[in-house]
C-alpha positions in Angstrom: 55.2 89.0 80.3 53.7 91.0 77.4 50.0 90.2 79.1 50.9 92.1 81.9 52.6 94.9 80.6 49.8 95.2 78.1 47.7 95.3 82.1 49.7 97.7 83.5 49.7 100.2 80.5 46.3 99.9 80.1 46.2 101.4 83.8 49.0 103.7 83.4 47.4 104.9 80.3 44.2 105.8 82.3 45.7 106.8 85.6 45.5 110.1 87.0 47.7 111.3 89.9 47.1 112.6 93.0 49.9 114.9 92.9 52.8 115.1 91.1 55.1 113.3 93.8 53.8 110.1 94.2 51.2 108.3 92.3 47.5 107.7 92.4 45.1 106.2 94.9 44.7 103.1 92.9 48.5 102.4 92.0 49.3 103.0 95.6 46.6 100.2 96.5 48.9 97.7 94.6 52.3 97.4 96.4 53.5 94.3 94.3 53.0 96.0 91.2 53.2 99.8 92.0 55.3 101.9 89.7 58.5 103.5 90.8 58.3 106.8 88.9 55.3 109.2 89.5 52.2 109.0 87.3 53.6 112.7 84.9 57.3 111.6 85.1 56.5 108.3 83.3 54.1 109.8 80.7 57.2 112.7 80.6 59.3 109.6 79.7 57.0 107.6 77.0 56.8 111.1 75.2 60.1 112.3 74.9 61.7 108.5 73.9 58.8 107.3 71.9 57.4 109.6 68.2 53.8 109.0 68.4 53.8 107.6 64.8 56.3 104.6 66.2 53.5 103.2 68.1 53.2 99.4 68.4 50.8 98.1 65.4 47.0 98.0 66.6 47.5 100.1 69.0 47.3 104.3 69.7 48.2 106.9 72.5 50.2 106.6 75.7 49.7 102.2 75.7 51.3 101.8 71.9 54.2 104.5 72.5 54.7 102.3 75.9 54.9 99.3 74.6 57.0 100.2 72.0 59.3 101.6 74.4 59.4 98.2 76.1 59.4 95.7 73.1 60.5 97.5 70.2 61.0 96.1 66.8 63.8 93.8 66.0 66.1 92.9 63.6 68.3 90.0 63.1 72.2 91.0 62.4 72.8 87.2 61.5 70.3 87.5 58.0 71.1 90.6 57.7 74.5 90.4 57.0 74.1 87.3 55.1 71.8 89.4 53.0 74.2 92.3 52.7 71.5 94.2 53.4 71.7 97.7 55.8 70.6 98.0 59.0 66.7 99.6 59.4 66.2 102.2 61.3 64.9 102.5 65.1 65.2 98.3 65.4 66.9 97.0 68.2 69.2 94.1 67.1 67.7 90.2 68.0 69.3 86.8 66.5 66.2 84.5 65.0 66.3 81.1 66.3 67.9 80.0 62.9 71.2 82.4 63.6 71.0 81.4 67.1 71.4 77.6 66.4 74.3 78.4 63.9 76.1 80.6 66.7 75.6 77.7 69.1 77.1 75.2 67.0 80.0 77.5 65.8 80.7 77.6 70.0 80.0 73.8 69.9 83.1 73.3 67.2 85.3 75.6 68.7 85.3 73.5 71.7 85.6 70.8 69.4 89.0 72.4 67.8 90.5 73.1 70.9 90.1 69.4 72.2 93.5 67.3 71.2 91.9 63.9 72.5 88.3 64.9 69.9 90.9 65.9 66.9 92.4 62.7 67.0 89.1 60.4 67.0 87.9 63.3 64.4 90.7 62.3 62.2 90.3 58.7 62.4 86.8 58.6 61.6 87.7 61.0 58.2 90.5 58.3 57.5 87.6 55.3 58.1 85.1 56.8 56.1 87.6 57.6 53.0 89.0 54.2 53.2 86.0 52.3 53.2 84.5 54.4 50.2 87.4 54.2 48.0 87.9 50.5 48.8 84.3 50.3 47.6 84.3 51.8 44.6 87.3 50.0 43.6 85.8 46.7 44.3 87.6 45.7 47.5 85.7 44.8 50.7 85.7 47.1 53.4 88.4 46.6 56.2 85.3 45.8 59.0 81.7 44.8 58.9 81.2 48.4 61.5 83.0 50.8 58.3 80.7 49.0 55.8 77.7 49.5 58.2 78.5 53.4 59.2 80.1 55.0 55.3 79.5 52.7 53.0 75.6 52.6 50.9 75.2 49.7 48.2 75.5 52.4 45.6 78.6 53.3 46.3 79.8 49.4 45.5 81.6 49.4 42.2 84.4 47.4 40.3 87.2 49.7 39.6 84.8 52.5 39.3 82.5 50.4 36.6 78.7 49.7 38.0 77.3 46.2 38.4 74.3 44.1 38.8 71.9 45.8 41.0 70.8 42.8 42.9 74.6 41.7 43.4 75.4 44.8 44.5 72.8 44.9 47.2 74.0 40.9 48.2 77.9 42.0 48.7 76.3 44.9 50.5 74.4 42.9 52.9 77.2 40.3 53.0 79.7 42.7 54.2 77.7 44.2 56.8 77.5 40.7 58.2 81.0 39.8 58.4 81.7 38.8 54.5 84.2 40.6 53.4 85.1 39.5 50.1 86.1 41.9 47.4 83.7 42.0 44.5 85.4 39.5 42.0 85.4 36.8 44.9 81.7 37.1 44.8 81.5 33.9 42.4 78.2 32.6 41.9 78.8 29.7 44.3 79.4 32.7 47.1 76.6 34.3 46.5 74.8 31.3 46.8 76.2 30.4 49.7 75.5 33.6 51.5 71.6 33.4 50.0 71.3 30.0 52.0 73.1 31.2 55.0 70.8 34.1 54.8 67.3 31.8 54.5 68.7 29.8 57.6 68.7 32.9 59.6 65.1 34.0 58.4 63.7 30.6 58.8 63.3 30.8 62.4 61.4 33.9 62.2 59.0 33.0 59.5 
């Protein structure tokens, strides 16, 4: 789009009108790309709308002023509002990709908030996450293996808020994820050995 604008603007800048009522012969020979306004009218619009001091960077004369008229400098209203800066002069409003993504997410959240089914699902997921993490920190097993896999990490597993041995903690986490839903106090050395033996038996065929 910008390349075509540059090409047309370059031709317009060098165009010489046959008369004030119609375009030049070169423009008339391009029926698909001819300008709707006569050359003098187009030049008058550019001259009266865009000051010469505000021409596009790297360009001068009619071409630079025409490009600035068609593609003026823009500022993101979201970024300016976040930074607390005033609106710059001679700019148009255009959201940056980050702010556009935020607006899309806000619209999606508003749609979710209007959906009772989604609200019920979100409430259950929030309770499941809270329950799993609280139980892990108290040394209690999660209510399901899926809850352990989704909401708990090995670092969360404690005994009444106190840290336990890292290797034991990792073994308990693996056990919870596979359905061995025993609290930390019930992971005795015998149970840890039984779980390790089961893991070795499962990994043996793949070795």
